[in-house]
N, C-alpha and C positions, 0 to 999 in steps of 0.2 A: 602491347599496343592498346590505346584507349578504345573502349567499347563504343562510345558515342562521339564520332568526329564532328567537327563543325562543318558549316557550309560556306560557300563563297560570300564575301562581304565587300562592298566598295570602300569600306573604312580604310583610310591611309594614315592614321595616326596611332602610335603605340599606346597601349593601355598601361605600360610600365615605363619608368623613367629611363632605364638603361637598355633593356632588351625584352623581346617577347617571342615566344615560340607557339606556333599554331599548327594544329593537325586538322586537315580538311579533306572532305570527300564529296564529289559532285557527280551525279549521273547526267546532268544537263547544265550547261553554262553558256550564257549569251556572250557576245564579243566584249572583251575587256578593252576599255579606252586606253590610248597612249597616255602614260602618266610618269611621274617620278616621285621619289621619296627624299626626305632629309636624312635618312639612315641607310645602312647597308641592308640588302635583302639577300639571304642565302637560302636557296630553294633546293629541296631534296625531293625528287620525283619517285613515287612508289609505283604508280601505274597511270596510263593515259597516253593518248596520241597528241603530243604537245610540241609546238614550235614557238620560240620566243624571239621577238625582235628587240634588239638592244641597239639604240641609235640606228645605224643603217644596216646592221648585220642580222641575219636570221640564223638561229641555232635550233636544230632538231634535237630535242632532249629525250633521252631514253631512260626507262626505269633504272634507278641506281646511279644516275648522274647527279652532280652538284652544279648549280648555276649561281654565279656570283654577280650581283648587280650593285653598283656603287651609287652613292647619293648624287643626285642631279643628272643621272643617265636616264634619258627618256626611253621607256620600254613598253612593250605590249605583248600580251599573251594571245596566241592563236590555238584553239583547242577543238578537236573533233570528239566531243564528249559522247556522241551517240555511238561511236565505235568501241569505246572502252571507258570505264569509270575513271575519272580524274582524281587521283589520290596523292597527297603530298604533305610534307612538313615544310613550313616556311618560318625562317628565323629572321627577325628584325633586330639589328644592333645599332645603337647610337655610336657614332665615331668617337665621341668623348669617352665612352665606356671602354672601347678597344684600346685607346691610348693609355687610359688609366691602368688597365690590366696588363699592358705590355711591360717588358723589362728591357734593359740595355742590350742584352744578348738574345732577346726573343721579341721582335716587333711583330705583334699579331696582325698588324695591318698589311704585312708584306704580301699576302696572297690576295688582298682585296683592292690594291692600288692599280688602276688601269695603266698608270704611267711607269710602273715597275717593270724591269726587264723580265721577259718570259711570262707576263701576266696572261691568264686565260679566263674567259668568262665561264667556260664549261669545263668541268673536270670529270673524266671517266675514272671510276674506281675499280680496283680488283675485287674479287669476291671477299677476300679477307678484309680489305679496307671498308667495304660495304658493311660487313658484319660489325666491325668496331664502331663505325659511325652510327649505324642504326641502334646499336646498344646504348651509346652515349645519348642519342636523341631521345630514345624511349625513356631512359632513366631521368633525363632532364625534364621531359614533359610530365612524367609522373610526379617528380619533386615539386614542380610548379603548381600542379593540380592539388596535391595532397598536403604538402608542407610538413610540419612536425618540428621536432627539436632541431635548431640550427637552420630553420627554413629560410632565414635571410642570408645565410652563408653558403649553403650547399649548392643552390642554383648557379651562383657566380663561380664557384670552384669548377663545376661541371661545364660551364660555358668556356672557361679557360682551356679545359681538356679538349673540348670540341674544336675550338679555334686552333689549338696546336696541331691536332690531327689533320685539319683541313690544310693548314700551311705545309705540313709534311707531304700530303698528297699533291699539293700544288707544286712543290719543289720537284717531286718525281715527274710530274707531267709537264713542267715548264720547258723542257728541251724539245718537246714535240711541237709541231707546227699547229697553230690555231686553224680550225677547220669549220668555219661557219658554212651554212647551207649556201647553195648557189645564189649569187646576187649580182647586182650591177656595180661595176667599179666606179662608174661616174656618180652614182648615188652616194657612195661612201665619200668620194671627194667633195661633193656638194655639202654633205653633212659637216665634214671637217671645215669647209670654208665658212659655213653659217656659224659654227662654233667660234671661229676666229674673228668674224666680221659682223656679229649680231648687232653691233651698235651703229652700223652703216645702213644706208638705204638698200634693201634687198627685195627683189621681186622674182617671180617665176621667169619672166622675160630676161631680166639681167643675168640671172644664174645660167639660163640656157645659153645665152650669148657668151658668158664667161667660159663655159666648158664645151662650146662648139657642138651642142646637140639641139634638136628641135624642142620647143617647149612642150609639145604634145608627148614626145617620148619621155622627157624628164618627168612630166606630170604623172604619166602612167607608171613608170618604174618606181618613182618615189612613193606613190600610194601603195604599190604592191609590196615594197620592201619595208617601208617605215610605218605604214598603216594609217597615214593621214596625208593631207595635201601639203604642198610646200609652204603655202601661206600659213596654215595652222601650225606647222612645225616651227616656223620662224617665230610666230607669236608665243608658243610655249617656251621656246628657248630664251626669248627675251624676258618673259615673266620669271622663268627659273633663275636667270642671272640677276634679275632685279631683287628677288628674294635673297639671294646669296649676298649681294652688296649691302642690302639693308641689315642683314644679320651681322655684318661687319661694322655697322655704324654709319653707313652712308645715308644721308637724309633722302626721303622720298622725293622731295622737290628737286634733287639733283639726279636721282636714279633714272628718271624717265628719259632724259636726253642721252645719258651714257648707254642706255640699252636700246636705242633706236626708235623710240616712240616719237610721234610728231608733236605731241603736246601732253601736258599733264592730265587733261580731261580724258583723253583716249587711254592713257596708261591707267588712270584710276578706274575707269569703267571695265577695262579688260582684267585688271587684277582682282577687282571685287567679284566679277563673274567667275573667274577661275578658282579663287580660293575662299570666297565667302566672307572675307574681311577687307577693310580698306588698307591701302599701303601704310598709312600711319598706325593703324591698329596692329598690323603685323610687325612693323618696325619696333613698336613699343614692347610687344610681347616677346619678340626675339631677343632684344637686349636685356629684358628682365630675366630671361631664362639662363643667361650666361653667368 
């Protein structure tokens, strides 16, 4: 294990084109905002009192667990750092790299696709599985730090090994029932509804009426489970989907209406505030990267 781990950083962009592995350790950490990535995040907890919100579900993560988070899934970390040091490895992988490394008989994306049968965000490992995974992670981290002959080849080979092992663990775990922490069923249904209807007019009042609950109850439960207000979640979901559409070539001048914004000015302002670039700048860079 590396002697000098890193510390938490709000950075949400990879420093490498295909994948990045981080080893971090924090004795204190403020609340992490609800956010999303354009890449897969594979989280390996070594120690800490940690709960993760992924969309509307809460997962209590134990040391030795693997957590799988897909691109465009809104998620948030809840940590009690004062109880125990928060130590983890975090692997970021670009979806294009996973597709490139997969074969016809071994789709490495299988364990990472939330739409796949038996998908689980959290994987529990046996002691033997933990030993194999941590050995691979430690070796991969060392290779990325030190390099040497074949330094451009070995990390990719080890990444394939690691993804194969995770897929095997997921296949073993897939038959078991997903067990997120206690939550509100209505919040899960509201989140699913927002994901399907983000382009329509949505308000706290209309959602409460749609699901036959008081807006006060929905507001309280939504904030407790998702980590933000209904209004802010709707805004983040719309911006997230706007990014996805622009990355596919849809023009910013068309995206704002498809994603439920009242006008282009409001969309422009919200996008620039959230991502630090204008919609046109993002669309141009996203297409250039393809």
